[in-house]
C-alpha positions in Angstrom: -7.5 51.5 31.1 -9.4 51.0 34.5 -7.7 51.5 37.8 -7.5 47.7 38.4 -5.9 47.0 35.0 -3.4 49.8 35.4 -2.4 48.3 38.8 -1.9 44.9 37.2 0.1 46.4 34.4 2.3 48.2 36.9 3.2 44.9 38.6 3.9 43.2 35.2 6.1 46.1 34.3 8.1 45.9 37.5 8.7 42.2 37.0 9.7 42.7 33.4 12.2 45.3 34.4 13.9 42.9 36.7 14.1 40.1 34.2 15.2 42.4 31.4 18.1 43.5 33.6 18.9 39.9 34.4 19.1 39.0 30.7 21.2 42.1 29.9 23.7 41.4 32.6 24.0 37.7 31.7 24.9 38.5 28.1 26.8 41.7 28.7 28.7 42.4 32.0 28.4 46.2 31.3 25.6 47.9 33.3 22.7 49.4 31.4 22.1 52.6 33.3 18.4 52.8 32.6 17.7 49.2 33.7 19.9 49.5 36.8 18.1 52.6 38.1 14.7 51.2 37.3 15.5 47.9 39.0 16.9 49.7 42.1 13.6 51.6 42.3 11.6 48.4 42.1 13.7 46.6 44.7 13.6 49.5 47.2 9.8 49.9 46.6 9.1 46.3 47.6 11.3 46.5 50.7 14.2 44.3 49.5 17.9 45.3 50.1 19.8 46.8 47.1 22.5 44.2 47.6 20.2 41.8 45.6 21.3 43.7 42.5 25.0 43.4 43.1 26.5 40.2 41.7 29.7 40.8 43.7 27.7 40.3 46.9 27.2 36.6 47.6 23.8 35.2 48.6 25.4 34.1 51.8 26.4 37.7 52.7 22.9 38.9 51.7 21.2 36.4 53.9 23.6 37.1 56.8 22.6 40.7 56.8 18.9 39.9 56.2 18.2 36.5 57.8 14.5 36.6 56.9 15.4 36.1 53.2 16.8 32.6 53.8 13.3 31.0 54.0 12.3 32.8 50.8 15.3 31.4 48.8 14.5 27.9 49.9 12.2 26.3 47.2 12.0 29.7 45.4 11.9 28.1 42.0 9.9 25.0 42.7 6.7 24.9 40.6 3.7 25.5 42.8 0.0 25.1 42.4 -1.5 28.5 43.2 -5.2 29.0 43.8 -6.7 31.5 41.3 -8.3 34.5 42.8 -11.9 35.4 42.2 -11.2 38.7 40.5 -8.2 40.8 39.5 -9.1 43.5 41.9 -9.4 41.5 45.2 -6.7 41.7 47.9 -5.6 38.1 47.4 -4.9 38.8 43.7 -2.9 41.9 44.6 -0.8 40.0 47.1 0.0 37.4 44.5 1.1 40.1 42.0 3.3 41.6 44.7 4.8 38.2 45.5 5.6 37.6 41.8 7.6 40.9 41.7 9.4 39.9 44.9 10.1 36.4 43.5 11.5 38.0 40.3 14.0 40.0 42.4 15.2 36.9 44.3 15.4 34.7 41.3 17.4 37.3 39.4 19.9 37.5 42.3 20.6 33.8 42.5 20.7 33.2 38.7 23.0 36.2 38.0 25.4 35.2 40.8 25.7 31.7 39.4 25.6 32.1 35.6 27.5 35.4 35.3 30.8 33.7 36.2 33.0 36.3 34.4 36.4 35.6 32.9 40.1 35.7 33.8 41.9 34.2 36.8 39.9 32.8 39.6 40.9 32.9 43.3 40.1 30.3 45.9 37.7 32.8 47.5 35.9 33.4 44.2 35.5 29.7 43.7 34.2 29.2 47.2 31.7 32.1 46.8 30.5 30.6 43.5 30.0 27.1 45.0 28.1 28.7 47.9 25.9 30.6 45.4 25.4 27.5 43.4 24.2 25.8 46.6 21.6 28.5 47.1 20.4 27.9 43.5 20.1 24.2 44.3 18.1 25.1 47.4 15.9 27.4 45.3 15.2 24.4 43.1 14.2 22.2 46.0 17.5 20.3 46.5 20.3 20.2 49.0 23.5 22.1 48.1 25.6 19.8 45.8 22.7 17.6 44.7 22.4 18.9 41.1 26.2 19.1 40.6 26.9 15.7 42.2 23.7 13.7 41.9 23.8 13.1 45.6 20.1 12.6 46.1 20.2 9.4 44.2 18.0 10.7 41.5 19.0 11.9 38.0 19.7 15.6 38.0 17.7 17.8 35.6 19.6 19.5 32.7 20.8 22.3 34.8 23.0 20.0 36.8 25.5 19.3 34.1 25.6 23.0 33.2 26.4 23.9 36.7 29.2 21.3 36.7 30.6 22.8 33.5 30.7 26.3 35.0 32.4 24.9 38.1 35.0 23.0 35.9 35.8 26.2 34.0 36.3 28.1 37.2 38.7 25.4 38.5 40.6 25.5 35.2 41.0 29.3 35.5 42.4 29.1 39.1 46.1 28.8 39.8 45.5 25.6 41.7 49.1 24.8 42.6 49.6 28.2 44.3 46.3 27.8 46.2 47.2 24.3 47.4 50.6 25.5 48.6 48.8 28.0 50.9 47.0 26.1 53.7 44.7 29.1 54.4 43.6 29.3 50.7 43.4 25.5 50.4 41.0 25.4 53.4 38.6 27.6 51.5 38.2 25.0 48.7 35.1 22.8 48.6 35.7 19.4 47.0 33.8 18.8 43.8 34.1 16.4 40.8 35.7 19.2 38.8 38.2 20.0 41.4 39.0 16.3 42.1 39.6 15.8 38.3 42.2 18.6 38.2 43.9 17.3 41.4 44.2 13.8 40.0 45.5 15.1 36.7 48.1 17.3 38.4 49.1 15.2 41.4 52.4 14.2 39.7 53.4 17.9 39.7 52.6 18.5 43.4 54.8 18.0 46.5 55.1 18.9 50.1 52.2 21.0 51.5 50.5 21.3 48.1 50.4 17.5 47.7 49.2 17.0 51.3 46.4 19.5 50.8 45.4 17.8 47.5 45.2 14.4 49.2 43.1 15.9 52.0 40.6 17.3 49.5 40.5 14.0 47.5 39.8 12.0 50.7 37.1 14.4 51.8 35.3 14.0 48.4 35.8 10.3 48.4 34.3 9.9 51.9 31.3 12.1 51.0 30.5 10.2 47.8 31.1 6.9 49.5 28.5 7.7 52.1 25.9 8.5 49.5 26.6 5.4 47.4 26.7 3.1 50.4 23.2 4.3 51.2 22.0 3.6 47.7 23.5 0.1 47.8 21.8 -0.6 51.1 18.4 0.6 49.7 18.6 -1.5 46.5 16.9 -4.8 45.9 18.3 -7.6 48.0 18.3 -11.3 47.3 15.2 -13.5 47.4 14.3 -15.4 50.6 15.9 -18.8 50.9 13.1 -21.0 52.3 15.4 -24.0 52.4 17.1 -22.5 55.5 15.0 -23.0 58.6 14.0 -19.6 60.2 15.9 -18.7 63.4 13.6 -19.3 66.4 14.1 -15.9 68.0 11.5 -13.4 69.2 12.2 -10.8 66.5 11.4 -13.4 63.8 8.1 -14.5 65.4 5.2 -14.3 62.9 2.4 -13.3 65.4 -0.4 -13.1 62.8 0.4 -16.5 61.3 0.8 -18.1 64.8 -2.7 -16.9 65.9 -4.3 -18.0 62.6 -2.8 -21.5 62.7 -3.9 -22.0 66.3 -7.5 -20.6 66.1 -8.9 -24.1 66.5 -7.5 -24.1 70.0 -9.6 -21.1 71.1 -11.6 -21.7 74.3 -14.8 -19.6 74.4 -15.4 -20.5 78.1 -11.9 -19.3 79.2 -11.6 -16.7 76.4 -8.1 -18.0 75.9 -6.1 -19.2 72.9 -3.9 -22.2 73.5 -0.8 -22.2 71.2 0.5 -25.6 70.1 3.1 -24.3 67.7 4.9 -21.0 67.1 5.6 -19.8 63.5 8.6 -17.8 62.5 9.5 -15.6 59.5 12.2 -16.7 57.0 14.9 -14.1 57.0 17.8 -15.9 55.2 18.6 -14.6 51.8 19.8 -16.7 48.8 23.5 -15.8 48.4 26.1 -17.6 46.3 29.8 -16.7 46.1 30.2 -14.2 43.3 33.1 -12.6 41.5 32.7 -9.0 40.3 35.2 -7.8 37.7 35.1 -4.0 37.1 36.9 -2.7 34.1 37.1 1.1 33.8 38.2 3.2 30.9 40.4 6.0 32.5 40.9 8.0 29.4 40.3 11.7 29.4 36.5 11.4 28.8 35.8 9.0 31.6 37.1 10.9 34.8 33.7 11.0 36.5 33.2 7.3 35.9 36.7 6.4 37.2 36.0 8.2 40.5 32.5 6.9 41.0 33.4 3.3 40.0 36.5 3.2 42.2 34.3 4.1 45.2 31.5 1.8 44.2 33.9 -1.2 43.8 35.2 -0.6 47.3 31.6 -0.7 48.7 30.8 -4.0 47.0 34.1 -5.4 48.1 32.8 -5.0 51.7 29.7 -7.2 51.0 29.9 -10.8 52.2 30.9 -13.4 49.6 31.6 -10.9 46.8 35.1 -11.1 45.4 35.8 -7.8 43.6 38.6 -7.1 41.1 39.2 -3.7 39.6 41.1 -2.9 36.4 41.7 0.5 34.9 43.0 1.1 31.4 44.0 3.7 28.8 46.6 2.5 26.3 47.9 0.2 29.1 46.0 -1.7 31.8 46.6 -1.7 35.5 45.3 -4.1 38.1 44.1 -2.1 41.1 42.6 -5.1 42.9 45.1 -4.9 45.8 43.8 -1.5 46.7 40.1 -2.0 45.9 39.2 -1.7 49.6 40.6 1.9 49.7 39.2 4.1 46.9 41.5 7.0 48.0 44.7 4.9 47.5 43.2 3.5 44.2 42.6 6.9 42.8 46.1 8.0 43.6 47.4 5.2 41.5 45.4 6.1 38.4 46.7 8.1 35.5 43.8 10.0 33.9 43.9 11.0 30.3 45.4 9.6 27.1 43.9 7.1 24.7 42.5 3.7 25.3 43.1 0.1 24.3 40.3 -2.2 25.3 41.8 -5.5 24.1 44.7 -4.9 26.5 42.3 -4.6 29.4 40.4 -7.7 28.3 43.6 -9.7 28.2 44.1 -8.8 31.9 40.5 -9.4 32.9 39.8 -12.8 31.2 42.2 -14.9 33.4 40.3 -13.7 36.5 37.2 -15.6 35.3 37.2 -19.0 37.0 33.5 -19.8 37.3 31.7 -17.9 34.5 28.2 -18.4 35.8 29.0 -16.8 39.1 30.9 -14.0 37.6 29.8 -10.4 36.7 32.0 -8.3 34.4 31.1 -4.6 34.4 32.8 -2.6 31.6 32.6 1.1 31.9 33.6 3.1 28.7 32.4 5.2 25.9 33.7 2.4 23.7 35.4 4.6 21.2 38.2 2.1 20.3 38.8 3.3 16.7 40.9 0.5 15.0 40.5 -1.9 18.0 36.6 -2.1 18.0 36.3 -5.5 16.4 38.9 -7.3 18.5 37.4 -5.8 21.7 33.9 -6.8 20.8 35.0 -10.4 19.9 36.5 -10.7 23.4 33.4 -9.4 25.0 31.2 -11.7 23.0 33.3 -14.7 24.0 33.1 -13.7 27.7 29.3 -13.3 27.4 28.8 -16.7 25.7 30.9 -18.4 28.4 28.2 -17.6 30.9 29.6 -14.5 32.4 27.0 -11.8 33.2 28.4 -8.9 31.1 27.1 -5.4 31.9 28.3 -2.6 29.5 28.0 0.8 31.0 28.3 4.0 28.9 29.5 6.0 31.8 28.8 6.2 35.5 28.3 9.9 36.2 26.5 12.0 38.7 24.4 13.7 36.1 23.4 10.6 34.1 24.8 11.9 30.8 26.5 9.3 28.7 27.9 8.9 25.2 28.5 5.5 23.7 29.9 4.5 20.3 26.8 3.7 18.2 28.7 0.8 16.6 29.1 -0.9 20.0 25.6 0.1 21.2 23.9 -1.8 18.3 26.0 -4.9 18.8 25.4 -5.0 22.6 21.7 -4.7 21.9 21.9 -7.6 19.5 23.9 -9.6 22.0 21.2 -9.2 24.6 23.3 -7.0 26.9 22.0 -3.4 26.3 24.1 -0.6 27.7 23.0 0.3 31.2 21.9 3.9 31.9 24.7 6.3 32.6 23.4 7.3 36.0 25.1 5.5 38.8 21.8 4.4 40.3 21.3 2.1 37.3 24.5 0.3 37.9 23.9 0.0 41.7 20.5 -1.7 41.0 22.0 -4.1 38.4 24.8 -5.2 40.6 22.8 -5.5 43.8 20.1 -7.5 42.1 22.6 -10.0 40.7 25.1 -10.3 43.5 22.7 -10.7 46.5 
């Protein structure tokens, strides 16, 4: 083996040591002495702190002690196009190999901290540290903290997003949440997430006093954060077509300067080098809008928690649009009309009872009387459509509503991740009816509603 090849092999060996240690610790919490000592030697040799090898030390703590590492974690796992070097032995190639070893150490740190979540009871501090480390993983993947777990960028999350959500949900389940909520100092360390909100909504009936107040504060914080993101998505979505039957407002900001010049070119005076304008032209800005009624029916059974939270917030946003009359119905084995509180998603969620079975025909019986003008009505039905013995009656009701002229939009779920599961029996019938199930990601529903309602 030549000197150059030996050097390359040395870099490969170092990188492999770090990744073998990562795999060993992910599948077995017990340390492998040989891998630990070899990894420590590699980390120290490349000038990185030994804390990178300790999963009990958060990425935040590591970065606080070594601020120069923050920039290295950002975008760490984003695929890059790297220029190939002219030969294995040149200095650029050597720097690349050194960089790969360094990258392996940093990647191992963030992956081990996030995916080796351990077992047993979880404290508020441990949950907070995990959420922080998960935020660093999201930053390493080129996203903002919370993006992959909550879909807050407005784009579907890659497969890792739901997996992070599942780990977070497990941590929340293993935490003595009622005790944490009863202690303001501990409760203040909690970061709102969909998993945490689900547990709070399920357990709200068992909370009182300080614990209930802290739970409500966390729910409101989460609602406000999600509402801000969804409101932005609604504003960016397609708006109605221009209504050219409405004369344009003759104000300066609507002046169409290019058209005005073009239409008056015949008035150009070469001698005076001056254009005489006989008529000003203005842009049309009025949009075609018609009074619309939006009826949102949400399955609040155990499998639809994410949808319930998202749709409650989304309904409140559309309720704030001009000329849109929004009605909200939630159901499990019973149906509840949440329309009086549709403007306040926080109050709406506090009135829901998550879990249990579902009875779609009961919800349809409550929704149908709200249809007064079918052709200016949209009915959005969010469910996994597992109705068991009630499938045929529910579909017959949906079919009747659709044939009356109502715009019916079936949605498998409205989640942050975009995952959805829909009863195949219903999926095939919706397709035959000409109303295919909308994508499970909330952006799909936002686009459908905004296009039809404005």
